[in-house]
C-alpha angles and dihedrals in degrees: 000000000000113000116232112258123244119239094228136047091247094053093246133129126197121200123181094204114038087183090082091066091044089056091054091052093048094048088059090067096063095096092048092052089058093048093050091048087055092047093245094121134029120231113242101220134032112215133183120255091253127089122203134208127234128187133176136172089230140002119194116184137173127203092028125183133171135188143142127262141144131260127194114244131203118201116235107274090005132134111278087219091059101074123169126205114250119192112221139176110233121212115186130177139179095224134005141178123197125194120210095358121197126184124181139174128182121207120200111219096184113227091011092061129231133319123206126207115196130182124191127184144141098067132133095046093303108108126199111260129203139179126207092000120180123190125190106200145168100201139024131174132176146096109290136194118189126195121206095354129184115199124192098023119153106263093226091061099053112133108170101071135092119322127236098007107130092175093059094043091052089064094062106102121208112246094018124130116256143153138206139190139187090233140001132191120195121184126193089021118194117176138173111202144175098204146357127197131176139175088226130009120182116190111189120196089014118193123180125187133180123189146145119275135035115303119158138171091248 
């Protein structure tokens, strides 16, 4: 099979708005949403009804893959049996480091107001590190540089992502749009996600705060 050609002599691609690629991955899930709604396919991941925000000054990842799939979502306070399909863009990577990481989630408590949970880590020259990390997201912005990238590959044939993760591999749909790269660097990262999983996640200089009101990473 002929490998896709890079657009530069060094095999690198720079995109100002990584969100364009995310949109392509998410559009590829439209057919699966219909099939799940009809009961023809089972969603691969059950997520809460709350999204969370993540920001970082820089993300550097190796063994990077990305594709579209569908999670099952349960509304806050809803019936666990009443799951709704939620199209997501999956980004998975063998290793990753994140500098100045922030993660926040806001919970609405009705008449009592809102409560914010915020986590910060990876400061003071000690970045957060992760192995075999998988993120199911709905939005991603930043300045991205890819090295040795392949765009438009069949998702079922990806071979640069995390090792020994059968749950992640089960999400890769045959015939679906995907892309992969040996390495990616994203600066000024802003991400809205449904879930994150990792084989190992090291948060140095961890600080967790919980307080009333709405306080988010961005």
